[in-house]
C-alpha positions as protocol buffer text, in pm:
chain_id: "A"
residue {
  index: 1
  type: MET
  ca { x: 7394 y: 13251 z: 23077 }
}
residue {
  index: 2
  type: ALA
  ca { x: 7364 y: 13247 z: 22700 }
}
residue {
  index: 3
  type: THR
  ca { x: 7484 y: 13524 z: 22475 }
}
residue {
  index: 4
  type: TYR
  ca { x: 7322 y: 13582 z: 22138 }
}
residue {
  index: 5
  type: GLU
  ca { x: 7398 y: 13777 z: 21826 }
}
residue {
  index: 6
  type: ALA
  ca { x: 7175 y: 14072 z: 21739 }
}
residue {
  index: 7
  type: TRP
  ca { x: 6923 y: 13991 z: 21465 }
}
residue {
  index: 8
  type: ASN
  ca { x: 7085 y: 14026 z: 21126 }
}
residue {
  index: 9
  type: GLU
  ca { x: 6908 y: 13925 z: 20804 }
}
residue {
  index: 10
  type: SER
  ca { x: 7233 y: 13846 z: 20621 }
}
residue {
  index: 11
  type: ARG
  ca { x: 7350 y: 13621 z: 20903 }
}
residue {
  index: 12
  type: ALA
  ca { x: 7009 y: 13452 z: 20911 }
}
residue {
  index: 13
  type: ALA
  ca { x: 7027 y: 13388 z: 20534 }
}
residue {
  index: 14
  type: GLU
  ca { x: 7370 y: 13230 z: 20587 }
}
residue {
  index: 15
  type: ILE
  ca { x: 7236 y: 13001 z: 20860 }
}
residue {
  index: 16
  type: ILE
  ca { x: 6933 y: 12904 z: 20652 }
}
residue {
  index: 17
  type: ALA
  ca { x: 7150 y: 12826 z: 20347 }
}
residue {
  index: 18
  type: ASP
  ca { x: 7397 y: 12621 z: 20554 }
}
residue {
  index: 19
  type: THR
  ca { x: 7124 y: 12417 z: 20722 }
}
residue {
  index: 20
  type: SER
  ca { x: 6868 y: 12380 z: 20442 }
}
residue {
  index: 21
  type: ARG
  ca { x: 7031 y: 12077 z: 20280 }
}
residue {
  index: 22
  type: GLN
  ca { x: 6952 y: 11852 z: 20576 }
}
residue {
  index: 23
  type: ASP
  ca { x: 6661 y: 11609 z: 20564 }
}
residue {
  index: 24
  type: GLY
  ca { x: 6363 y: 11763 z: 20742 }
}
residue {
  index: 25
  type: ALA
  ca { x: 6546 y: 12096 z: 20743 }
}
residue {
  index: 26
  type: ALA
  ca { x: 6273 y: 12310 z: 20903 }
}
residue {
  index: 27
  type: LEU
  ca { x: 6351 y: 12215 z: 21263 }
}
residue {
  index: 28
  type: PRO
  ca { x: 6731 y: 12222 z: 21227 }
}
residue {
  index: 29
  type: ILE
  ca { x: 6707 y: 12567 z: 21066 }
}
residue {
  index: 30
  type: LEU
  ca { x: 6481 y: 12699 z: 21341 }
}
residue {
  index: 31
  type: HIS
  ca { x: 6703 y: 12558 z: 21615 }
}
residue {
  index: 32
  type: ALA
  ca { x: 7012 y: 12710 z: 21451 }
}
residue {
  index: 33
  type: LEU
  ca { x: 6842 y: 13049 z: 21421 }
}
residue {
  index: 34
  type: GLN
  ca { x: 6732 y: 13040 z: 21784 }
}
residue {
  index: 35
  type: GLU
  ca { x: 7076 y: 12929 z: 21903 }
}
residue {
  index: 36
  type: THR
  ca { x: 7226 y: 13224 z: 21718 }
}
residue {
  index: 37
  type: PHE
  ca { x: 6975 y: 13502 z: 21790 }
}
residue {
  index: 38
  type: GLY
  ca { x: 6796 y: 13368 z: 22100 }
}
residue {
  index: 39
  type: PHE
  ca { x: 6457 y: 13364 z: 21924 }
}
residue {
  index: 40
  type: ILE
  ca { x: 6293 y: 13324 z: 21585 }
}
residue {
  index: 41
  type: HIS
  ca { x: 6267 y: 13675 z: 21442 }
}
residue {
  index: 42
  type: HIS
  ca { x: 5941 y: 13737 z: 21252 }
}
residue {
  index: 43
  type: ASP
  ca { x: 6142 y: 13823 z: 20939 }
}
residue {
  index: 44
  type: ALA
  ca { x: 6303 y: 13477 z: 20946 }
}
residue {
  index: 45
  type: VAL
  ca { x: 5973 y: 13294 z: 20893 }
}
residue {
  index: 46
  type: PRO
  ca { x: 5922 y: 13398 z: 20528 }
}
residue {
  index: 47
  type: MET
  ca { x: 6294 y: 13348 z: 20459 }
}
residue {
  index: 48
  type: VAL
  ca { x: 6279 y: 12987 z: 20580 }
}
residue {
  index: 49
  type: ALA
  ca { x: 5945 y: 12927 z: 20406 }
}
residue {
  index: 50
  type: LYS
  ca { x: 6082 y: 13044 z: 20072 }
}
residue {
  index: 51
  type: THR
  ca { x: 6398 y: 12834 z: 20104 }
}
residue {
  index: 52
  type: LEU
  ca { x: 6200 y: 12519 z: 20189 }
}
residue {
  index: 53
  type: ASN
  ca { x: 5920 y: 12590 z: 19939 }
}
residue {
  index: 54
  type: LEU
  ca { x: 5661 y: 12612 z: 20217 }
}
residue {
  index: 55
  type: THR
  ca { x: 5393 y: 12873 z: 20273 }
}
residue {
  index: 56
  type: ARG
  ca { x: 5439 y: 13130 z: 20546 }
}
residue {
  index: 57
  type: ALA
  ca { x: 5137 y: 12976 z: 20718 }
}
residue {
  index: 58
  type: GLU
  ca { x: 5301 y: 12632 z: 20720 }
}
residue {
  index: 59
  type: MET
  ca { x: 5622 y: 12777 z: 20858 }
}
residue {
  index: 60
  type: HIS
  ca { x: 5433 y: 12979 z: 21121 }
}
residue {
  index: 61
  type: GLY
  ca { x: 5253 y: 12659 z: 21221 }
}
residue {
  index: 62
  type: ILE
  ca { x: 5584 y: 12482 z: 21277 }
}
residue {
  index: 63
  type: VAL
  ca { x: 5725 y: 12769 z: 21483 }
}
residue {
  index: 64
  type: THR
  ca { x: 5418 y: 12800 z: 21704 }
}
residue {
  index: 65
  type: PHE
  ca { x: 5361 y: 12424 z: 21746 }
}
residue {
  index: 66
  type: TYR
  ca { x: 5689 y: 12362 z: 21928 }
}
residue {
  index: 67
  type: HIS
  ca { x: 5701 y: 12522 z: 22273 }
}
residue {
  index: 68
  type: ASP
  ca { x: 6081 y: 12559 z: 22266 }
}
residue {
  index: 69
  type: PHE
  ca { x: 6073 y: 12825 z: 21997 }
}
residue {
  index: 70
  type: ARG
  ca { x: 6045 y: 13187 z: 22109 }
}
residue {
  index: 71
  type: ASP
  ca { x: 5931 y: 13483 z: 21898 }
}
residue {
  index: 72
  type: HIS
  ca { x: 6097 y: 13740 z: 22124 }
}
residue {
  index: 73
  type: PRO
  ca { x: 6440 y: 13770 z: 22286 }
}
residue {
  index: 74
  type: PRO
  ca { x: 6479 y: 13583 z: 22615 }
}
residue {
  index: 75
  type: GLY
  ca { x: 6615 y: 13724 z: 22937 }
}
residue {
  index: 76
  type: ARG
  ca { x: 6981 y: 13685 z: 23021 }
}
residue {
  index: 77
  type: HIS
  ca { x: 6886 y: 13378 z: 23226 }
}
residue {
  index: 78
  type: THR
  ca { x: 6624 y: 13113 z: 23147 }
}
residue {
  index: 79
  type: VAL
  ca { x: 6437 y: 12925 z: 23418 }
}
residue {
  index: 80
  type: LYS
  ca { x: 6253 y: 12617 z: 23291 }
}
residue {
  index: 81
  type: LEU
  ca { x: 6026 y: 12471 z: 23555 }
}
residue {
  index: 82
  type: CYS
  ca { x: 5904 y: 12116 z: 23503 }
}
residue {
  index: 83
  type: ARG
  ca { x: 5526 y: 12088 z: 23468 }
}
residue {
  index: 84
  type: ALA
  ca { x: 5506 y: 11711 z: 23404 }
}
residue {
  index: 85
  type: GLU
  ca { x: 5307 y: 11469 z: 23615 }
}
residue {
  index: 86
  type: ALA
  ca { x: 5583 y: 11349 z: 23848 }
}
residue {
  index: 87
  type: CYS
  ca { x: 5678 y: 11705 z: 23940 }
}
residue {
  index: 88
  type: GLN
  ca { x: 5313 y: 11804 z: 23979 }
}
residue {
  index: 89
  type: SER
  ca { x: 5254 y: 11514 z: 24216 }
}
residue {
  index: 90
  type: MET
  ca { x: 5543 y: 11632 z: 24433 }
}
residue {
  index: 91
  type: GLY
  ca { x: 5429 y: 11992 z: 24481 }
}
residue {
  index: 92
  type: GLY
  ca { x: 5509 y: 12139 z: 24143 }
}
residue {
  index: 93
  type: GLU
  ca { x: 5200 y: 12359 z: 24130 }
}
residue {
  index: 94
  type: ALA
  ca { x: 5300 y: 12547 z: 24445 }
}
residue {
  index: 95
  type: LEU
  ca { x: 5651 y: 12591 z: 24306 }
}
residue {
  index: 96
  type: ALA
  ca { x: 5508 y: 12720 z: 23977 }
}
residue {
  index: 97
  type: LYS
  ca { x: 5305 y: 12979 z: 24165 }
}
residue {
  index: 98
  type: GLN
  ca { x: 5610 y: 13074 z: 24370 }
}
residue {
  index: 99
  type: ALA
  ca { x: 5823 y: 13120 z: 24057 }
}
residue {
  index: 100
  type: ARG
  ca { x: 5559 y: 13330 z: 23880 }
}
residue {
  index: 101
  type: ASP
  ca { x: 5500 y: 13542 z: 24192 }
}
residue {
  index: 102
  type: THR
  ca { x: 5869 y: 13588 z: 24271 }
}
residue {
  index: 103
  type: LEU
  ca { x: 5962 y: 13685 z: 23917 }
}
residue {
  index: 104
  type: ARG
  ca { x: 5634 y: 13873 z: 23860 }
}
residue {
  index: 105
  type: VAL
  ca { x: 5588 y: 13712 z: 23519 }
}
residue {
  index: 106
  type: ASP
  ca { x: 5368 y: 13445 z: 23366 }
}
residue {
  index: 107
  type: TRP
  ca { x: 5489 y: 13155 z: 23156 }
}
residue {
  index: 108
  type: HIS
  ca { x: 5710 y: 13265 z: 22864 }
}
residue {
  index: 109
  type: GLY
  ca { x: 5745 y: 13606 z: 23026 }
}
residue {
  index: 110
  type: THR
  ca { x: 6063 y: 13799 z: 23094 }
}
residue {
  index: 111
  type: THR
  ca { x: 6121 y: 14016 z: 23398 }
}
residue {
  index: 112
  type: THR
  ca { x: 6100 y: 14390 z: 23335 }
}
residue {
  index: 113
  type: ASP
  ca { x: 6476 y: 14426 z: 23384 }
}
residue {
  index: 114
  type: GLY
  ca { x: 6541 y: 14163 z: 23115 }
}
residue {
  index: 115
  type: ARG
  ca { x: 6724 y: 13932 z: 23354 }
}
residue {
  index: 116
  type: VAL
  ca { x: 6503 y: 13620 z: 23367 }
}
residue {
  index: 117
  type: THR
  ca { x: 6264 y: 13438 z: 23134 }
}
residue {
  index: 118
  type: LEU
  ca { x: 6031 y: 13179 z: 23290 }
}
residue {
  index: 119
  type: GLU
  ca { x: 5928 y: 12884 z: 23076 }
}
residue {
  index: 120
  type: PRO
  ca { x: 5731 y: 12569 z: 23143 }
}
residue {
  index: 121
  type: VAL
  ca { x: 5894 y: 12243 z: 23035 }
}
residue {
  index: 122
  type: TYR
  ca { x: 5733 y: 11903 z: 23024 }
}
residue {
  index: 123
  type: CYS
  ca { x: 5990 y: 11669 z: 23174 }
}
residue {
  index: 124
  type: LEU
  ca { x: 6353 y: 11723 z: 23254 }
}
residue {
  index: 125
  type: GLY
  ca { x: 6413 y: 11352 z: 23313 }
}
residue {
  index: 126
  type: LEU
  ca { x: 6450 y: 11383 z: 23689 }
}
residue {
  index: 127
  type: CYS
  ca { x: 6123 y: 11215 z: 23782 }
}
residue {
  index: 128
  type: ALA
  ca { x: 6289 y: 11017 z: 24062 }
}
residue {
  index: 129
  type: CYS
  ca { x: 6390 y: 11341 z: 24236 }
}
residue {
  index: 130
  type: ALA
  ca { x: 6093 y: 11559 z: 24144 }
}
residue {
  index: 131
  type: PRO
  ca { x: 6016 y: 11844 z: 24134 }
}
residue {
  index: 132
  type: SER
  ca { x: 6287 y: 11987 z: 23914 }
}
residue {
  index: 133
  type: VAL
  ca { x: 6399 y: 12303 z: 23737 }
}
residue {
  index: 134
  type: MET
  ca { x: 6658 y: 12389 z: 23472 }
}
residue {
  index: 135
  type: ILE
  ca { x: 6837 y: 12721 z: 23503 }
}
residue {
  index: 136
  type: ASP
  ca { x: 7062 y: 12822 z: 23215 }
}
residue {
  index: 137
  type: GLY
  ca { x: 7102 y: 12457 z: 23116 }
}
residue {
  index: 138
  type: LYS
  ca { x: 7182 y: 12324 z: 23465 }
}
residue {
  index: 139
  type: VAL
  ca { x: 6923 y: 12093 z: 23620 }
}
residue {
  index: 140
  type: TYR
  ca { x: 6825 y: 12091 z: 23990 }
}
residue {
  index: 141
  type: GLY
  ca { x: 6605 y: 11825 z: 24147 }
}
residue {
  index: 142
  type: ALA
  ca { x: 6434 y: 11758 z: 24478 }
}
residue {
  index: 143
  type: LEU
  ca { x: 6311 y: 12116 z: 24497 }
}
residue {
  index: 144
  type: ASN
  ca { x: 6114 y: 12265 z: 24778 }
}
residue {
  index: 145
  type: GLN
  ca { x: 6003 y: 12625 z: 24822 }
}
residue {
  index: 146
  type: GLU
  ca { x: 6316 y: 12723 z: 25015 }
}
residue {
  index: 147
  type: ARG
  ca { x: 6555 y: 12577 z: 24758 }
}
residue {
  index: 148
  type: LEU
  ca { x: 6364 y: 12725 z: 24463 }
}
residue {
  index: 149
  type: GLY
  ca { x: 6358 y: 13061 z: 24639 }
}
residue {
  index: 150
  type: ALA
  ca { x: 6735 y: 13055 z: 24681 }
}
residue {
  index: 151
  type: LEU
  ca { x: 6787 y: 12959 z: 24316 }
}
residue {
  index: 152
  type: LEU
  ca { x: 6554 y: 13236 z: 24196 }
}
residue {
  index: 153
  type: THR
  ca { x: 6726 y: 13491 z: 24417 }
}
residue {
  index: 154
  type: ARG
  ca { x: 7062 y: 13390 z: 24278 }
}
residue {
  index: 155
  type: VAL
  ca { x: 6947 y: 13411 z: 23915 }
}
residue {
  index: 156
  type: ARG
  ca { x: 6769 y: 13745 z: 23969 }
}
residue {
  index: 157
  type: THR
  ca { x: 7085 y: 13904 z: 24107 }
}
residue {
  index: 158
  type: ALA
  ca { x: 7338 y: 13741 z: 23872 }
}
């Protein structure tokens, strides 16, 4: 379970300044902001754009192009279900439906109690033991509906 700082413009400015000297600084800045706050706050976009001499539209395009960046706070736990071909061929679609139904959210959604965010991911590197899921950074392979159900129950009550 990740813990994040509350959004703070001064802290964001500090992160942007510290990271902006890197080559190709846009992605490192965005990753640092998300690691700190859990998401990319809408006020951060113009701050990063100004620092990197980009337009807000260019910065918005970068943020929205990469599926790992969120524009809203995540739940206390993050479930990333693999949607790549190997997992799909091993029953991944049924598991995706099960996860969405169990959590009562769609992709990128967070449960109403704020406990769990469900995200699609396109390969966790466990193709040999597909289908797979990552929960709070820990990867589980060789899933079936029973095993996924147990994992979701555990994360919903943690």
